[in-house]
Residue frames relative to the residue before (quaternion, step in Angstrom):
aa qw qx qy qz dx dy dz
X 1.0000 0.0000 0.0000 0.0000 0.00 0.00 0.00
X 0.0330 0.7862 -0.6157 0.0424 3.51 -0.97 0.90
X 0.0408 -0.7606 0.6479 0.0006 3.54 -0.95 0.96
X 0.0094 -0.8114 0.5827 -0.0457 3.60 -0.67 1.09
X 0.2084 -0.8005 0.5554 0.0856 3.53 -0.55 1.26
X 0.0465 0.7657 -0.6415 -0.0063 3.53 -1.28 0.45
X 0.6421 0.5856 -0.3819 0.3146 3.54 -1.37 0.21
X 0.4991 0.6646 -0.4206 0.3638 3.50 1.28 -0.03
X 0.1728 0.7970 -0.5680 0.1106 3.55 -1.25 0.16
X 0.6016 -0.5254 0.4583 0.3899 3.50 -1.39 -0.37
X 0.0808 0.7939 -0.5967 0.0848 3.56 -0.82 1.02
X 0.5190 -0.6455 0.4728 0.3009 3.52 -1.17 0.61
X 0.6146 -0.5232 0.4097 0.4250 3.63 -1.12 0.40
X 0.7554 0.3216 -0.2787 0.4983 3.53 -0.92 0.98
X 0.5877 0.6073 -0.3475 0.4063 3.53 1.25 -0.30
X 0.4058 -0.7032 0.5433 0.2134 3.55 -1.40 -0.03
X 0.0001 0.7523 -0.6580 -0.0323 3.48 -1.30 0.50
X 0.1890 -0.7576 0.6095 0.1376 3.53 -1.25 0.48
X 0.1774 -0.7834 0.5895 0.0850 3.54 -0.64 1.16
X 0.1128 -0.7744 0.6173 0.0811 3.55 -1.22 0.62
X 0.1364 -0.7588 0.6308 0.0873 3.52 -1.22 0.58
X 0.1915 -0.7803 0.5892 0.0851 3.54 -0.68 1.12
X 0.1418 -0.8296 0.5396 0.0233 3.58 -0.53 1.17
X 0.0981 0.7923 -0.5996 0.0562 3.56 -1.09 0.66
X 0.7384 0.4677 -0.3070 0.3764 3.53 -1.28 0.32
X 0.7535 0.2113 -0.1828 0.5951 3.56 1.28 0.28
X 0.6282 -0.5286 0.4090 0.3984 3.57 -1.34 0.24
X 0.2682 -0.8388 0.4507 0.1461 3.56 0.31 1.32
X 0.7059 0.5000 -0.2565 0.4313 3.57 0.89 -0.95
X 0.6097 0.5860 -0.3256 0.4229 3.53 1.30 -0.13
X 0.7841 0.3603 -0.1401 0.4856 3.58 1.11 -0.68
X 0.5235 -0.5746 0.5336 0.3331 3.54 -1.27 0.56
X 0.1872 -0.7639 0.6108 0.0915 3.55 -1.18 0.65
X 0.0825 -0.8210 0.5640 0.0311 3.52 -1.05 0.74
X 0.2728 -0.6986 0.6286 0.2060 3.52 -1.38 0.32
X 0.0838 -0.7481 0.6572 0.0376 3.57 -1.04 0.87
X 0.1268 -0.7662 0.6192 0.1156 3.49 -1.39 0.23
X 0.1013 -0.7829 0.6121 0.0467 3.50 -1.19 0.53
X 0.1914 -0.7676 0.6065 0.0796 3.57 -0.67 1.16
X 0.6522 -0.5217 0.3678 0.4088 3.60 -1.18 0.52
X 0.8425 0.1744 -0.1582 0.4845 3.52 -0.91 0.99
X 0.6860 0.4541 -0.2770 0.4964 3.57 1.30 0.08
X 0.5668 -0.5857 0.4510 0.3639 3.53 -1.21 0.39
X 0.5718 -0.5660 0.4640 0.3708 3.56 -1.25 0.51
X 0.0851 -0.8179 0.5688 0.0169 3.62 -0.88 0.90
X 0.5021 -0.6353 0.5007 0.3061 3.55 -1.14 0.73
X 0.2193 -0.7750 0.5816 0.1142 3.59 -0.87 1.00
X 0.8020 -0.1468 0.1656 0.5549 3.59 0.72 -1.02
X 0.0987 -0.7638 0.6351 0.0593 3.55 -1.27 0.55
X 0.1005 -0.7526 0.6468 0.0713 3.53 -1.16 0.72
X 0.4707 -0.6859 0.4788 0.2806 3.56 -1.03 0.87
X 0.7411 -0.4534 0.2569 0.4234 3.54 -1.27 0.38
X 0.7426 0.3780 -0.2288 0.5034 3.61 0.92 -0.83
X 0.5206 -0.6672 0.4034 0.3479 3.61 1.25 -0.03
X 0.5084 0.6711 -0.4238 0.3339 3.58 1.20 0.16
X 0.7701 0.2913 -0.1711 0.5412 3.58 0.94 -0.85
X 0.0397 -0.7856 0.6174 -0.0116 3.49 -1.12 0.85
X 0.0669 -0.7791 0.6217 0.0444 3.54 -1.20 0.57
X 0.1403 -0.8047 0.5756 0.0383 3.56 -1.04 0.83
X 0.5208 -0.5606 0.5287 0.3674 3.49 -1.31 0.39
X 0.5994 -0.5856 0.3911 0.3806 3.60 -1.01 0.67
X 0.6482 0.5627 -0.3215 0.4000 3.56 1.05 -0.78
X 0.7748 0.3304 -0.2003 0.5005 3.64 1.15 -0.38
X 0.3893 0.7340 -0.4754 0.2894 3.60 1.31 -0.05
X 0.8030 0.2581 -0.2157 0.4919 3.55 -0.96 0.93
X 0.7295 0.3735 -0.2354 0.5225 3.62 1.27 -0.19
X 0.7671 0.2795 -0.1659 0.5532 3.58 1.01 -0.75
X 0.1076 -0.7773 0.6178 0.0513 3.49 -1.29 0.61
X 0.1646 -0.7808 0.5949 0.0973 3.56 -0.75 1.04
X 0.0595 0.7873 -0.6111 0.0556 3.51 -1.14 0.76
X 0.1705 -0.7895 0.5813 0.0982 3.57 -1.24 0.31
X 0.2283 -0.7160 0.6482 0.1231 3.48 -1.39 0.57
X 0.2492 -0.8173 0.5034 0.1283 3.59 -0.16 1.29
X 0.5868 0.5571 -0.3735 0.4537 3.61 1.22 -0.35
X 0.7679 0.3350 -0.1723 0.5180 3.54 0.83 -1.00
X 0.3496 -0.7609 0.4772 0.2665 3.60 1.28 -0.09
X 0.4506 0.6493 -0.4688 0.3945 3.51 0.78 1.18
X 0.1372 -0.7315 0.6605 0.0989 3.50 -1.27 0.61
X 0.1436 -0.7990 0.5815 0.0534 3.59 -0.89 0.96
X 0.0964 -0.7383 0.6590 0.1068 3.49 -1.33 0.42
X 0.1610 -0.7817 0.6005 0.0502 3.53 -0.45 1.28
X 0.0495 -0.8197 0.5704 -0.0203 3.55 -0.61 1.14
X 0.0406 -0.8036 0.5925 -0.0382 3.50 -0.62 1.25
X 0.8151 0.2273 -0.1787 0.5020 3.55 -1.31 0.32
X 0.1105 0.8398 -0.5234 0.0931 3.54 0.93 0.89
X 0.2233 -0.7597 0.6060 0.0761 3.47 -1.23 0.86
X 0.6539 -0.5115 0.3663 0.4202 3.59 -1.15 0.42
X 0.6666 0.5222 -0.3077 0.4338 3.58 1.04 -0.70
X 0.5583 0.5792 -0.3852 0.4523 3.56 1.30 0.01
X 0.4691 0.6815 -0.4416 0.3471 3.55 1.31 -0.16
X 0.3093 0.7121 -0.5606 0.2882 3.54 -0.72 1.22
X 0.4696 -0.5563 0.5619 0.3928 3.48 -1.39 -0.10
X 0.2193 -0.7899 0.5666 0.0830 3.55 -0.86 1.02
X 0.1255 -0.8249 0.5512 0.0011 3.54 -0.81 1.11
X 0.3427 -0.6898 0.6023 0.2098 3.54 -1.12 0.76
X 0.0683 -0.8203 0.5666 -0.0390 3.61 -0.96 0.94
X 0.0793 0.7548 -0.6507 0.0229 3.49 -1.17 0.66
X 0.2094 -0.7262 0.6417 0.1307 3.55 -1.25 0.68
X 0.0880 -0.8224 0.5610 -0.0358 3.55 -0.61 1.22
X 0.3506 -0.7238 0.5477 0.2305 3.54 -1.07 0.74
X 0.2057 0.7335 -0.6257 0.1680 3.55 -0.63 1.18
X 0.7422 -0.2656 0.1176 0.6039 3.58 0.12 1.36
X 0.7837 -0.1132 0.0382 0.6096 3.54 0.81 1.05
X 0.5547 -0.6187 0.4435 0.3358 3.53 -1.19 0.49
X 0.0361 -0.7924 0.6090 -0.0026 3.53 -1.00 0.94
X 0.3251 -0.7601 0.5371 0.1676 3.53 -1.01 0.84
X 0.0827 -0.7863 0.6119 0.0243 3.51 -1.11 0.82
X 0.1303 -0.7937 0.5937 0.0236 3.53 -1.04 0.92
X 0.4258 -0.6486 0.5541 0.3018 3.52 -1.21 0.50
X 0.6604 -0.5308 0.3630 0.3878 3.54 -1.31 0.02
X 0.5247 -0.6545 0.3904 0.3792 3.56 1.30 -0.24
X 0.0899 -0.7572 0.6428 0.0735 3.50 -1.31 0.54
X 0.4045 -0.7513 0.4767 0.2114 3.57 -0.80 1.02
X 0.0676 -0.7569 0.6489 0.0383 3.54 -1.01 0.89
X 0.0237 -0.7996 0.5993 -0.0320 3.56 -0.74 1.07
X 0.1209 -0.7870 0.6047 0.0180 3.56 -0.67 1.16
X 0.3039 0.7464 -0.5274 0.2691 3.54 -0.37 1.24
X 0.3897 -0.7080 0.5381 0.2392 3.50 -1.17 0.64
C-alpha cells in the first residue's frame, strides 16, 4: 500500500490550494479515503472523508463550506480542494485509508505541508 501526497505549499490567507493523494497497492475503489491534518503541538485531526464510490462526504466543522474532498477511482486519486484558507489551517496534511487484510490495518501517506501566512 502506498499513499503519496502532493500539492502543499505556502499561501496567503484567503487563498486556495489543491492537495492530491496518489494511491496504489490495494483495491482503491473499495475503501473510503480520508484527509487528516496535524499542526505543531496539536493532535492529528480528521479533516474530510469520502466514501468508496465518492457519493458520501463528511467534513470537520472547521472546514465545512471551504474544503471539498473528491476522488477519481479510475486514476486512484483523492483530492482536497481548500479555499478561503486561514492561518489556523496551517498543518501537515495526511492521506489515510483503513484496509481489511486479515483484520483492519491503517495506512498513512508521508504528509504534505500547508502554510497559510501573509
